[in-house]
C-alpha positions, 0 to 999 in steps of 0.5 A, spaced: 500 499 500 504 505 497 505 512 502 505 517 497 503 522 495 503 525 502 497 526 504 495 534 507 489 534 511 483 539 513 482 538 520 483 533 526 482 533 534 488 531 536 489 537 541 482 536 543 485 528 546 492 532 549 487 536 553 484 531 556 489 526 558 495 531 559 499 526 564 500 521 558 501 526 552 509 524 551 506 518 550 500 520 546 504 524 542 510 520 541 509 513 541 504 508 538 498 507 543 493 504 539 489 509 540 485 514 537 487 516 530 493 520 531 500 520 533 507 521 530 508 515 529 502 513 525 503 519 522 509 517 519 507 511 517 501 512 514 504 518 509 500 523 513 504 529 512 501 534 515 494 538 516 489 543 520 490 542 528 483 545 531 483 548 538 476 546 540 472 548 546 468 542 548 460 543 550 460 540 557 452 540 556 452 535 551 448 529 552 451 522 554 446 519 549 449 523 543 452 517 540 446 512 541 442 518 537 446 518 531 446 511 531 439 511 529 436 516 524 432 519 524 435 524 530 435 532 531 440 533 536 438 541 540 444 545 540 449 546 546 448 553 550 454 558 548 460 558 551 463 565 554 470 568 552 472 568 559 470 560 559 473 559 552 480 564 552 484 560 557 482 552 554 484 555 547 490 558 550 493 551 553 490 548 546 495 552 542 501 551 548 500 543 547 501 544 538 508 548 541 509 543 546 508 538 540 513 541 535 518 542 541 518 534 542 517 532 535 525 532 535 524 536 528 519 531 525 513 536 526 512 544 524 507 549 525 507 553 518 505 560 517 507 560 509 505 556 504 513 556 502 514 552 509 508 547 508 512 546 501 518 545 505 515 540 510 512 536 505 518 536 501 523 534 507 519 529 510 517 534 516 509 533 518 506 540 517 501 543 522 497 549 521 493 552 527 486 552 526 480 555 531 474 550 531 469 555 533 472 562 535 468 563 542 476 565 545 476 571 540 471 576 543 467 580 540 472 585 541 477 582 536 484 583 539 485 576 541 484 575 533 491 578 532 495 574 538 492 568 536 495 569 529 502 572 532 502 564 534 501 562 528 494 561 527 492 562 520 484 558 519 478 560 524 471 556 523 467 562 527 461 556 529 461 549 531 455 546 531 453 551 538 450 559 537 456 563 538 457 570 538 459 570 532 453 566 528 449 559 528 452 553 528 447 547 525 445 542 530 446 535 529 440 532 524 438 527 520 435 528 515 434 535 515 438 542 511 443 546 513 438 552 514 437 551 521 437 558 523 439 566 523 446 568 519 451 571 523 451 577 527 454 583 526 460 581 530 460 575 526 461 580 520 466 583 522 470 577 524 470 575 517 472 582 514 478 582 519 480 574 517 480 578 510 484 583 512 489 579 516 489 573 510 487 568 516 483 563 511 475 562 514 472 556 515 465 554 513 464 547 516 459 548 522 456 553 519 449 553 517 446 556 510 445 562 512 451 565 515 455 560 509 450 566 504 452 571 510 461 570 509 459 568 501 456 575 500 462 578 505 468 575 503 473 577 498 476 570 499 475 563 496 470 558 500 472 553 504 469 548 508 475 544 511 471 537 513 465 537 509 461 532 505 455 532 499 449 533 502 445 529 496 449 523 498 448 523 506 442 528 507 445 531 514 445 537 516 453 537 517 453 537 509 454 541 503 448 542 498 449 542 490 447 550 490 454 551 495 458 547 492 457 551 486 458 557 491 465 554 493 466 552 486 465 559 483 469 563 488 476 557 487 475 555 494 475 548 497 471 542 501 475 537 504 471 530 505 470 528 512 472 521 514 465 522 519 461 515 518 455 518 520 456 524 514 459 518 509 453 513 509 448 515 505 442 512 511 446 517 516 447 512 520 455 511 523 456 503 522 464 503 520 463 496 516 462 499 508 469 499 506 472 505 502 465 506 498 462 511 502 468 516 501 469 514 494 462 516 493 462 523 496 469 523 492 465 522 486 459 528 487 464 533 490 469 532 484 463 533 479 460 540 483 467 542 483 471 540 479 478 536 480 482 543 483 478 545 489 477 537 493 481 534 498 480 530 505 478 533 512 478 526 516 475 529 522 480 524 526 480 524 533 473 527 532 468 521 529 468 514 528 472 513 521 470 507 517 474 501 519 478 500 513 480 506 514 482 505 522 487 511 523 493 515 520 497 509 519 491 506 514 492 511 509 495 507 505 488 503 505 485 509 502 490 511 496 489 504 493 483 504 494 482 511 490 487 508 485 483 501 484 477 507 483 480 510 477 483 515 480 490 517 475 496 519 479 495 527 478 488 526 480 491 523 488 497 528 488 491 534 487 486 531 492 491 529 497 495 535 498 497 540 491 489 543 491 490 544 500 496 548 497 494 551 491 488 554 496 492 556 501 496 561 496 489 564 494 487 565 501 494 567 505 497 573 505 502 574 499 509 572 503 514 577 504 
C-alpha cells in the first residue's frame, strides 16, 4: 500500500486528546499507543504529511446519549448553549501551548507553519506540517483583539462556530435528515470577524456554519470559500453537509472542500456504521469532484473527533485509502491534487503574500 503522495488533512482534533490527558502527553504524541487516530509514529507510517490542528472548546452540557441518538436516525439534537470568552480563552491558550509543545518534543519531525513556502518545505523534507486552526471562535471575543494575539502565535485558519451558537453566528445542529438551513446568519460581530480575517489573511472555515451564515460569509468575503471537513448533502442528507448550491458557490469562489471521514456524515442512511469499506468516501469524492472540479477537493479527516471507517481505522491506514483511490480509477495527477496539492494551492490564494 503506497504512502505517497503525502496527505495534507483539513481537520483533526488531536489537541483535544492531549488536553483531556495531559499526564500522558509524551506517550500520546510520541509513541504508537493504538488509541485514537493520531500520533507521530502512525502519521509517519501512513504518509500523513500535515494538516489543520483544531483548537476546540468542548460543550460541557452535551448529553451522554448523543452517540446513541446518532446511531439511530432520524435524530435532531438540540444546540448546546453558548460558551463565553472568559471560559473559552484559557482553554484555547492551553491548546495552543500543547501544539507548541508538540513541535518542541518532536525533535524536528513536526513544525507549525505560517506560510505556504514552509508547508511545501516540510512536505519535501518529511517533516509533518501543522496549521493552527480555531474551531468555534469563542476564545476571540467581540472586540477581536485576541485574533491578533493568536495570529502572532501561528493562527492561520478559524471557523466562526462549532455546532452551537457563538457571539459571531449559529452552528448547524446535528440532525438527520435535515438541510443546513437551520437558523439565523452572522451577527455584526461575526461580519466584523470575517472582514478582519480577510485583511489579515486568515482562512475562514465554513464547516459547522448554518446556511444563512454560509450565505453571509459568501456575500462579505473576498477570499475563497472553504469547508475544511464537510461532505455532499446530495449523498448524505445531514445538516452538516453541503448542498449542491453551496458547492457551486464554493467552486465559483475558487474555494475548497475537505471530505470528512466521519461515518455519520458519509453513510447515505446517516448511521454511524463503520463496516462499509471505502465506498462512502469514494461516493462523496465523485460527487464533489463533479460539482467542484478536480482542483477544489481534498480531505478533512476529523481524526480524533469522529468515528471513521474501519477499513481506514487511523492515520496508519492512509495507505489503504490511497490504494482504494487508485483502484477507483483516480490517476496519479488527481491523487496528488486530492492528497495535498489542492490544499496548498488554496492557501496560496487565501493567505497574505509572503514577505
